[in-house]
All heavy atoms as TSV, in Angstrom:
chain	resi	resn	atom	element	x	y	z
A	1	MET	N	N	0.391	2.803	-13.871
A	1	MET	CA	C	-0.462	3.914	-13.521
A	1	MET	C	C	-1.999	3.336	-13.270
A	1	MET	O	O	-2.417	2.546	-14.045
A	1	MET	CB	C	-0.436	4.899	-14.631
A	1	MET	CG	C	-1.394	6.032	-14.473
A	1	MET	SD	S	-1.376	7.335	-15.835
A	1	MET	CE	C	-2.216	6.334	-17.125
A	2	LEU	N	N	-2.452	3.810	-12.170
A	2	LEU	CA	C	-3.947	3.587	-11.860
A	2	LEU	C	C	-4.806	4.774	-12.242
A	2	LEU	O	O	-4.385	5.775	-12.157
A	2	LEU	CB	C	-4.000	3.169	-10.359
A	2	LEU	CG	C	-3.322	2.066	-9.870
A	2	LEU	CD1	C	-3.604	1.958	-8.365
A	2	LEU	CD2	C	-3.677	0.657	-10.529
A	3	SER	N	N	-6.044	4.367	-12.594
A	3	SER	CA	C	-7.053	5.400	-12.877
A	3	SER	C	C	-7.501	5.829	-11.502
A	3	SER	O	O	-7.177	5.249	-10.402
A	3	SER	CB	C	-8.208	4.823	-13.640
A	3	SER	OG	O	-8.942	3.907	-12.864
A	4	GLU	N	N	-8.191	7.064	-11.415
A	4	GLU	CA	C	-8.772	7.576	-10.154
A	4	GLU	C	C	-9.784	6.529	-9.558
A	4	GLU	O	O	-9.855	6.229	-8.408
A	4	GLU	CB	C	-9.424	8.864	-10.433
A	4	GLU	CG	C	-8.379	9.883	-10.651
A	4	GLU	CD	C	-8.942	11.280	-10.450
A	4	GLU	OE1	O	-10.003	11.557	-9.559
A	4	GLU	OE2	O	-8.526	12.274	-11.147
A	5	GLU	N	N	-10.543	5.904	-10.395
A	5	GLU	CA	C	-11.469	4.784	-10.015
A	5	GLU	C	C	-10.752	3.657	-9.277
A	5	GLU	O	O	-11.114	3.148	-8.226
A	5	GLU	CB	C	-12.347	4.281	-11.081
A	5	GLU	CG	C	-13.309	3.336	-10.817
A	5	GLU	CD	C	-14.205	2.832	-11.978
A	5	GLU	OE1	O	-14.393	3.650	-12.974
A	5	GLU	OE2	O	-14.484	1.595	-12.029
A	6	ASP	N	N	-9.641	3.240	-9.858
A	6	ASP	CA	C	-8.823	2.178	-9.220
A	6	ASP	C	C	-8.294	2.556	-7.930
A	6	ASP	O	O	-8.259	1.787	-6.993
A	6	ASP	CB	C	-7.721	1.733	-10.136
A	6	ASP	CG	C	-8.049	1.011	-11.371
A	6	ASP	OD1	O	-9.225	0.404	-11.331
A	6	ASP	OD2	O	-7.460	0.946	-12.443
A	7	ASP	N	N	-7.835	3.873	-7.845
A	7	ASP	CA	C	-7.341	4.304	-6.626
A	7	ASP	C	C	-8.419	4.335	-5.571
A	7	ASP	O	O	-8.035	3.919	-4.401
A	7	ASP	CB	C	-6.760	5.740	-6.851
A	7	ASP	CG	C	-5.979	6.321	-5.593
A	7	ASP	OD1	O	-5.146	5.662	-5.170
A	7	ASP	OD2	O	-6.506	7.410	-5.126
A	8	VAL	N	N	-9.532	4.759	-5.783
A	8	VAL	CA	C	-10.725	4.677	-4.918
A	8	VAL	C	C	-10.921	3.392	-4.318
A	8	VAL	O	O	-11.054	3.094	-3.191
A	8	VAL	CB	C	-12.026	5.405	-5.477
A	8	VAL	CG1	C	-13.081	5.276	-4.577
A	8	VAL	CG2	C	-11.590	6.941	-5.768
A	9	ASP	N	N	-10.887	2.457	-5.346
A	9	ASP	CA	C	-11.169	1.042	-5.012
A	9	ASP	C	C	-10.055	0.463	-4.052
A	9	ASP	O	O	-10.532	-0.246	-3.067
A	9	ASP	CB	C	-11.333	0.165	-6.369
A	9	ASP	CG	C	-12.410	0.442	-7.109
A	9	ASP	OD1	O	-13.394	1.097	-6.717
A	9	ASP	OD2	O	-12.463	0.008	-8.438
A	10	ILE	N	N	-8.883	0.674	-4.297
A	10	ILE	CA	C	-7.890	0.128	-3.449
A	10	ILE	C	C	-7.866	0.766	-2.180
A	10	ILE	O	O	-7.627	-0.032	-1.013
A	10	ILE	CB	C	-6.420	0.173	-4.050
A	10	ILE	CG1	C	-5.930	1.539	-4.174
A	10	ILE	CG2	C	-6.295	-0.588	-5.360
A	10	ILE	CD1	C	-4.343	1.769	-4.603
A	11	HIS	N	N	-8.195	2.043	-2.067
A	11	HIS	CA	C	-8.305	2.520	-0.748
A	11	HIS	C	C	-9.585	2.018	-0.016
A	11	HIS	O	O	-9.560	1.803	1.286
A	11	HIS	CB	C	-8.405	4.123	-0.694
A	11	HIS	CG	C	-7.176	4.794	-0.953
A	11	HIS	ND1	N	-6.491	4.974	-2.142
A	11	HIS	CD2	C	-6.296	5.219	0.029
A	11	HIS	CE1	C	-5.348	5.492	-1.942
A	11	HIS	NE2	N	-5.129	5.798	-0.703
A	12	ALA	N	N	-10.706	1.661	-0.573
A	12	ALA	CA	C	-11.987	1.075	-0.014
A	12	ALA	C	C	-11.466	-0.251	0.533
A	12	ALA	O	O	-11.912	-0.666	1.492
A	12	ALA	CB	C	-13.003	1.243	-1.030
A	13	LEU	N	N	-10.851	-0.975	-0.420
A	13	LEU	CA	C	-10.523	-2.326	0.006
A	13	LEU	C	C	-9.580	-2.338	1.259
A	13	LEU	O	O	-9.671	-3.255	2.202
A	13	LEU	CB	C	-9.959	-3.062	-1.130
A	13	LEU	CG	C	-10.602	-3.397	-2.308
A	13	LEU	CD1	C	-9.928	-3.967	-3.504
A	13	LEU	CD2	C	-11.951	-4.420	-1.998
A	14	LYS	N	N	-8.660	-1.371	1.347
A	14	LYS	CA	C	-7.808	-1.263	2.512
A	14	LYS	C	C	-8.518	-1.110	3.764
A	14	LYS	O	O	-8.277	-1.587	4.786
A	14	LYS	CB	C	-6.666	-0.267	2.284
A	14	LYS	CG	C	-5.618	-0.350	3.284
A	14	LYS	CD	C	-4.762	-1.514	3.418
A	14	LYS	CE	C	-3.745	-1.353	4.512
A	14	LYS	NZ	N	-3.149	-2.686	4.756
A	15	ARG	N	N	-9.465	-0.047	3.577
A	15	ARG	CA	C	-10.313	0.242	4.745
A	15	ARG	C	C	-11.187	-0.929	5.261
A	15	ARG	O	O	-11.406	-1.030	6.475
A	15	ARG	CB	C	-11.276	1.507	4.455
A	15	ARG	CG	C	-10.589	2.790	4.570
A	15	ARG	CD	C	-11.666	3.989	4.392
A	15	ARG	NE	N	-12.455	3.873	3.202
A	15	ARG	CZ	C	-12.171	4.372	2.093
A	15	ARG	NH1	N	-10.945	4.968	2.032
A	15	ARG	NH2	N	-12.924	4.332	1.038
A	16	GLN	N	N	-11.437	-1.839	4.373
A	16	GLN	CA	C	-12.188	-3.123	4.781
A	16	GLN	C	C	-11.305	-4.016	5.430
A	16	GLN	O	O	-11.789	-5.137	5.861
A	16	GLN	CB	C	-12.913	-3.648	3.505
A	16	GLN	CG	C	-13.953	-2.817	2.923
A	16	GLN	CD	C	-14.464	-3.518	1.600
A	16	GLN	OE1	O	-14.121	-4.663	1.218
A	16	GLN	NE2	N	-15.274	-2.728	0.924
A	17	GLY	N	N	-9.996	-3.861	5.499
A	17	GLY	CA	C	-9.119	-4.707	6.204
A	17	GLY	C	C	-8.369	-5.666	5.441
A	17	GLY	O	O	-7.635	-6.541	5.980
A	18	MET	N	N	-8.387	-5.469	4.010
A	18	MET	CA	C	-7.704	-6.405	3.190
A	18	MET	C	C	-6.104	-6.070	3.266
A	18	MET	O	O	-5.754	-4.932	3.347
A	18	MET	CB	C	-8.149	-6.366	1.753
A	18	MET	CG	C	-9.399	-6.917	1.493
A	18	MET	SD	S	-9.708	-6.995	-0.232
A	18	MET	CE	C	-11.426	-7.632	-0.050
A	19	THR	N	N	-5.249	-7.077	3.066
A	19	THR	CA	C	-3.874	-6.816	3.000
A	19	THR	C	C	-3.489	-6.343	1.525
A	19	THR	O	O	-4.287	-6.462	0.598
A	19	THR	CB	C	-3.121	-8.241	3.177
A	19	THR	OG1	O	-3.435	-9.060	2.159
A	19	THR	CG2	C	-3.487	-8.744	4.600
A	20	ILE	N	N	-2.310	-5.922	1.498
A	20	ILE	CA	C	-1.858	-5.348	0.137
A	20	ILE	C	C	-1.800	-6.365	-0.832
A	20	ILE	O	O	-2.051	-6.263	-1.990
A	20	ILE	CB	C	-0.516	-4.514	0.293
A	20	ILE	CG1	C	-0.699	-3.232	1.056
A	20	ILE	CG2	C	0.166	-4.253	-1.002
A	20	ILE	CD1	C	0.564	-2.594	1.501
A	21	SER	N	N	-1.207	-7.608	-0.487
A	21	SER	CA	C	-1.200	-8.822	-1.418
A	21	SER	C	C	-2.572	-9.133	-1.823
A	21	SER	O	O	-2.701	-9.415	-2.999
A	21	SER	CB	C	-0.491	-9.828	-0.575
A	21	SER	OG	O	0.833	-9.542	-0.297
A	22	GLU	N	N	-3.439	-9.118	-0.971
A	22	GLU	CA	C	-4.851	-9.481	-1.331
A	22	GLU	C	C	-5.372	-8.426	-2.289
A	22	GLU	O	O	-6.095	-8.865	-3.389
A	22	GLU	CB	C	-5.780	-9.684	-0.136
A	22	GLU	CG	C	-7.022	-10.298	-0.246
A	22	GLU	CD	C	-7.806	-10.591	0.837
A	22	GLU	OE1	O	-7.433	-10.250	2.008
A	22	GLU	OE2	O	-8.910	-11.189	0.730
A	23	ILE	N	N	-5.197	-7.242	-2.016
A	23	ILE	CA	C	-5.769	-6.053	-2.997
A	23	ILE	C	C	-5.025	-6.277	-4.288
A	23	ILE	O	O	-5.673	-6.115	-5.386
A	23	ILE	CB	C	-5.435	-4.839	-2.403
A	23	ILE	CG1	C	-6.244	-4.508	-1.193
A	23	ILE	CG2	C	-5.761	-3.633	-3.413
A	23	ILE	CD1	C	-5.883	-3.335	-0.236
A	24	ALA	N	N	-3.726	-6.663	-4.361
A	24	ALA	CA	C	-2.998	-6.857	-5.521
A	24	ALA	C	C	-3.591	-7.885	-6.454
A	24	ALA	O	O	-3.801	-7.757	-7.661
A	24	ALA	CB	C	-1.574	-7.029	-5.292
A	25	ARG	N	N	-3.967	-8.947	-5.810
A	25	ARG	CA	C	-4.469	-10.203	-6.467
A	25	ARG	C	C	-5.879	-9.787	-7.086
A	25	ARG	O	O	-6.182	-10.300	-8.135
A	25	ARG	CB	C	-4.632	-11.347	-5.548
A	25	ARG	CG	C	-3.341	-12.129	-5.302
A	25	ARG	CD	C	-3.611	-13.505	-4.655
A	25	ARG	NE	N	-4.098	-13.270	-3.266
A	25	ARG	CZ	C	-3.334	-13.022	-2.150
A	25	ARG	NH1	N	-2.020	-13.209	-2.313
A	25	ARG	NH2	N	-3.961	-13.123	-1.012
A	26	ARG	N	N	-6.721	-9.243	-6.326
A	26	ARG	CA	C	-8.038	-8.767	-6.783
A	26	ARG	C	C	-8.083	-7.844	-7.854
A	26	ARG	O	O	-8.907	-7.885	-8.740
A	26	ARG	CB	C	-8.751	-8.213	-5.493
A	26	ARG	CG	C	-9.383	-9.339	-4.597
A	26	ARG	CD	C	-10.199	-8.854	-3.585
A	26	ARG	NE	N	-10.661	-9.754	-2.684
A	26	ARG	CZ	C	-11.980	-9.916	-2.338
A	26	ARG	NH1	N	-12.933	-8.878	-2.892
A	26	ARG	NH2	N	-12.468	-10.833	-1.708
A	27	THR	N	N	-7.128	-6.827	-7.742
A	27	THR	CA	C	-7.116	-5.696	-8.799
A	27	THR	C	C	-6.141	-6.004	-9.882
A	27	THR	O	O	-6.161	-5.238	-10.923
A	27	THR	CB	C	-6.684	-4.399	-8.062
A	27	THR	OG1	O	-5.399	-4.538	-7.609
A	27	THR	CG2	C	-7.714	-4.018	-7.133
A	28	ASP	N	N	-5.355	-6.991	-9.809
A	28	ASP	CA	C	-4.529	-7.467	-10.892
A	28	ASP	C	C	-3.368	-6.452	-11.177
A	28	ASP	O	O	-2.942	-6.150	-12.325
A	28	ASP	CB	C	-5.197	-7.703	-12.305
A	28	ASP	CG	C	-4.766	-8.940	-12.935
A	28	ASP	OD1	O	-4.070	-9.804	-12.307
A	28	ASP	OD2	O	-5.203	-9.106	-14.132
A	29	HIS	N	N	-2.895	-5.888	-9.998
A	29	HIS	CA	C	-1.799	-4.867	-10.044
A	29	HIS	C	C	-0.685	-5.326	-9.235
A	29	HIS	O	O	-0.925	-6.169	-8.196
A	29	HIS	CB	C	-2.236	-3.469	-9.586
A	29	HIS	CG	C	-3.243	-2.780	-10.523
A	29	HIS	ND1	N	-2.760	-2.256	-11.715
A	29	HIS	CD2	C	-4.530	-2.562	-10.356
A	29	HIS	CE1	C	-3.864	-1.854	-12.316
A	29	HIS	NE2	N	-4.924	-1.972	-11.577
A	30	ASP	N	N	0.441	-4.935	-9.396
A	30	ASP	CA	C	1.615	-5.335	-8.575
A	30	ASP	C	C	1.549	-4.756	-7.148
A	30	ASP	O	O	1.031	-3.726	-6.884
A	30	ASP	CB	C	2.907	-4.721	-9.256
A	30	ASP	CG	C	4.093	-5.305	-8.613
A	30	ASP	OD1	O	4.403	-6.389	-8.702
A	30	ASP	OD2	O	4.920	-4.447	-7.940
A	31	ARG	N	N	2.040	-5.616	-6.265
A	31	ARG	CA	C	1.986	-5.240	-4.806
A	31	ARG	C	C	2.735	-3.922	-4.651
A	31	ARG	O	O	2.325	-3.004	-3.773
A	31	ARG	CB	C	2.729	-6.305	-3.930
A	31	ARG	CG	C	2.031	-7.448	-3.527
A	31	ARG	CD	C	2.743	-8.413	-2.646
A	31	ARG	NE	N	4.032	-8.887	-3.186
A	31	ARG	CZ	C	5.316	-8.310	-2.755
A	31	ARG	NH1	N	5.279	-7.372	-1.790
A	31	ARG	NH2	N	6.418	-8.718	-3.370
A	32	LYS	N	N	3.825	-3.675	-5.205
A	32	LYS	CA	C	4.557	-2.354	-5.056
A	32	LYS	C	C	3.853	-1.171	-5.520
A	32	LYS	O	O	3.747	-0.190	-4.870
A	32	LYS	CB	C	5.901	-2.510	-5.590
A	32	LYS	CG	C	6.843	-3.590	-5.126
A	32	LYS	CD	C	8.195	-3.652	-5.912
A	32	LYS	CE	C	8.974	-4.743	-5.544
A	32	LYS	NZ	N	10.153	-4.955	-6.398
A	33	THR	N	N	3.004	-1.365	-6.530
A	33	THR	CA	C	2.247	-0.295	-7.049
A	33	THR	C	C	1.057	0.011	-6.121
A	33	THR	O	O	0.885	1.095	-5.781
A	33	THR	CB	C	1.522	-0.730	-8.452
A	33	THR	OG1	O	2.655	-1.011	-9.408
A	33	THR	CG2	C	0.590	0.401	-9.032
A	34	ILE	N	N	0.453	-1.044	-5.537
A	34	ILE	CA	C	-0.675	-0.864	-4.618
A	34	ILE	C	C	-0.145	-0.174	-3.300
A	34	ILE	O	O	-0.676	0.962	-2.894
A	34	ILE	CB	C	-1.364	-2.183	-4.186
A	34	ILE	CG1	C	-1.885	-2.881	-5.350
A	34	ILE	CG2	C	-2.292	-2.014	-3.024
A	34	ILE	CD1	C	-3.005	-2.241	-6.021
A	35	ARG	N	N	1.134	-0.516	-2.832
A	35	ARG	CA	C	1.668	0.060	-1.734
A	35	ARG	C	C	1.975	1.509	-1.960
A	35	ARG	O	O	1.712	2.418	-1.039
A	35	ARG	CB	C	2.951	-0.762	-1.294
A	35	ARG	CG	C	3.569	-0.223	-0.068
A	35	ARG	CD	C	4.913	-0.928	0.382
A	35	ARG	NE	N	4.512	-2.301	0.769
A	35	ARG	CZ	C	4.927	-3.364	0.197
A	35	ARG	NH1	N	5.772	-3.423	-0.822
A	35	ARG	NH2	N	4.501	-4.558	0.606
A	36	ALA	N	N	2.588	1.842	-3.103
A	36	ALA	CA	C	2.890	3.278	-3.333
A	36	ALA	C	C	1.612	4.076	-3.439
A	36	ALA	O	O	1.706	5.221	-2.926
A	36	ALA	CB	C	3.617	3.318	-4.759
A	37	TYR	N	N	0.445	3.727	-3.993
A	37	TYR	CA	C	-0.650	4.460	-4.110
A	37	TYR	C	C	-1.304	4.622	-2.737
A	37	TYR	O	O	-1.780	5.732	-2.336
A	37	TYR	CB	C	-1.649	3.831	-5.061
A	37	TYR	CG	C	-1.349	4.240	-6.493
A	37	TYR	CD1	C	-0.524	3.538	-7.328
A	37	TYR	CD2	C	-1.943	5.405	-6.976
A	37	TYR	CE1	C	-0.333	3.848	-8.580
A	37	TYR	CE2	C	-1.623	5.713	-8.344
A	37	TYR	CZ	C	-0.814	4.967	-9.124
A	37	TYR	OH	O	-0.651	5.403	-10.450
A	38	LEU	N	N	-1.258	3.630	-1.850
A	38	LEU	CA	C	-1.794	3.689	-0.583
A	38	LEU	C	C	-0.998	4.720	0.368
A	38	LEU	O	O	-1.475	5.380	1.160
A	38	LEU	CB	C	-1.893	2.382	0.047
A	38	LEU	CG	C	-2.958	1.432	-0.432
A	38	LEU	CD1	C	-2.868	-0.007	0.155
A	38	LEU	CD2	C	-4.336	1.976	-0.068
A	39	ALA	N	N	0.341	4.615	0.133
A	39	ALA	CA	C	1.252	5.599	0.834
A	39	ALA	C	C	1.357	7.007	0.401
A	39	ALA	O	O	1.834	7.818	1.045
A	39	ALA	CB	C	2.665	5.097	0.810
A	40	GLY	N	N	0.666	7.211	-0.830
A	40	GLY	CA	C	0.523	8.644	-1.441
A	40	GLY	C	C	1.735	8.946	-2.217
A	40	GLY	O	O	1.903	10.095	-2.521
A	41	GLN	N	N	2.391	8.042	-2.521
A	41	GLN	CA	C	3.759	8.285	-3.257
A	41	GLN	C	C	3.473	8.481	-4.719
A	41	GLN	O	O	4.413	8.981	-5.474
A	41	GLN	CB	C	4.687	7.203	-3.113
A	41	GLN	CG	C	5.230	7.058	-1.690
A	41	GLN	CD	C	6.156	5.834	-1.373
A	41	GLN	OE1	O	6.162	4.901	-2.115
A	41	GLN	NE2	N	6.789	5.818	-0.179
A	42	ARG	N	N	2.290	8.025	-5.144
A	42	ARG	CA	C	2.024	8.161	-6.508
A	42	ARG	C	C	0.546	8.832	-6.644
A	42	ARG	O	O	-0.268	8.636	-5.768
A	42	ARG	CB	C	1.889	6.822	-7.269
A	42	ARG	CG	C	3.258	6.206	-7.324
A	42	ARG	CD	C	3.267	5.132	-8.364
A	42	ARG	NE	N	4.510	4.413	-8.392
A	42	ARG	CZ	C	4.674	3.212	-9.013
A	42	ARG	NH1	N	3.591	2.673	-9.629
A	42	ARG	NH2	N	5.920	2.577	-8.930
A	43	THR	N	N	0.428	9.479	-7.841
A	43	THR	CA	C	-0.843	10.199	-7.990
A	43	THR	C	C	-1.710	9.407	-9.176
A	43	THR	O	O	-1.037	9.193	-10.211
A	43	THR	CB	C	-0.675	11.582	-8.496
A	43	THR	OG1	O	0.207	12.252	-7.465
A	43	THR	CG2	C	-2.122	12.374	-8.565
A	44	PRO	N	N	-3.034	9.084	-9.001
A	44	PRO	CA	C	-3.753	8.419	-10.057
A	44	PRO	C	C	-3.848	9.334	-11.315
A	44	PRO	O	O	-3.976	10.513	-11.204
A	44	PRO	CB	C	-5.111	8.337	-9.402
A	44	PRO	CG	C	-5.259	8.978	-8.168
A	44	PRO	CD	C	-3.821	9.449	-7.826
A	45	GLY	N	N	-3.623	8.715	-12.510
A	45	GLY	CA	C	-3.697	9.364	-13.567
A	45	GLY	C	C	-2.569	10.108	-14.189
A	45	GLY	O	O	-2.586	10.675	-15.180
A	46	VAL	N	N	-1.450	10.009	-13.424
A	46	VAL	CA	C	-0.184	10.701	-13.748
A	46	VAL	C	C	0.916	9.642	-13.984
A	46	VAL	O	O	1.164	8.880	-12.907
A	46	VAL	CB	C	0.227	11.797	-12.608
A	46	VAL	CG1	C	1.541	12.394	-12.954
A	46	VAL	CG2	C	-0.891	12.767	-12.418
A	47	ARG	N	N	1.578	9.783	-14.972
A	47	ARG	CA	C	2.824	8.800	-15.148
A	47	ARG	C	C	3.888	9.361	-14.541
A	47	ARG	O	O	4.294	10.615	-14.701
A	47	ARG	CB	C	3.066	8.646	-16.702
A	47	ARG	CG	C	2.001	7.733	-17.413
A	47	ARG	CD	C	2.702	7.055	-18.577
A	47	ARG	NE	N	1.661	6.190	-19.208
A	47	ARG	CZ	C	1.266	4.989	-18.959
A	47	ARG	NH1	N	1.992	4.393	-17.980
A	47	ARG	NH2	N	0.395	4.395	-19.582
A	48	CYS	N	N	4.631	8.530	-13.932
A	48	CYS	CA	C	5.960	9.131	-13.303
A	48	CYS	C	C	7.067	8.874	-14.168
A	48	CYS	O	O	7.134	7.906	-15.005
A	48	CYS	CB	C	6.303	8.384	-11.991
A	48	CYS	SG	S	6.558	6.485	-12.234
A	49	ARG	N	N	7.995	9.994	-14.306
A	49	ARG	CA	C	9.047	9.937	-15.180
A	49	ARG	C	C	10.317	9.321	-14.549
A	49	ARG	O	O	10.524	9.626	-13.345
A	49	ARG	CB	C	9.557	11.411	-15.551
A	49	ARG	CG	C	8.502	11.981	-16.514
A	49	ARG	CD	C	8.876	13.325	-16.879
A	49	ARG	NE	N	10.120	13.268	-17.658
A	49	ARG	CZ	C	11.013	14.250	-17.902
A	49	ARG	NH1	N	10.779	15.500	-17.392
A	49	ARG	NH2	N	12.117	14.074	-18.503
A	50	ARG	N	N	10.904	8.507	-15.160
A	50	ARG	CA	C	12.087	7.812	-14.561
A	50	ARG	C	C	13.426	8.550	-15.224
A	50	ARG	O	O	13.292	8.870	-16.393
A	50	ARG	CB	C	12.186	6.282	-15.105
A	50	ARG	CG	C	11.002	5.482	-14.389
A	50	ARG	CD	C	11.190	4.084	-14.421
A	50	ARG	NE	N	9.984	3.443	-13.716
A	50	ARG	CZ	C	9.967	2.200	-13.750
A	50	ARG	NH1	N	10.795	1.381	-14.448
A	50	ARG	NH2	N	8.965	1.570	-13.164
A	51	PRO	N	N	14.401	8.658	-14.448
A	51	PRO	CA	C	15.551	9.296	-14.875
A	51	PRO	C	C	16.267	8.536	-15.848
A	51	PRO	O	O	16.354	7.385	-16.037
A	51	PRO	CB	C	16.272	9.545	-13.531
A	51	PRO	CG	C	15.652	8.808	-12.549
A	51	PRO	CD	C	14.374	8.235	-13.099
């Protein structure tokens, strides 16, 4: 789960032209997590329930 601040940061880094892998390295989060937040599949501050 990312905070709203982290979400804003990853979107800003993406707008600057960074790759998902590079953003993941800089923010210390998993690539799949970064990809999900950029795609809008996850909401900052909300834990997703697993079945």
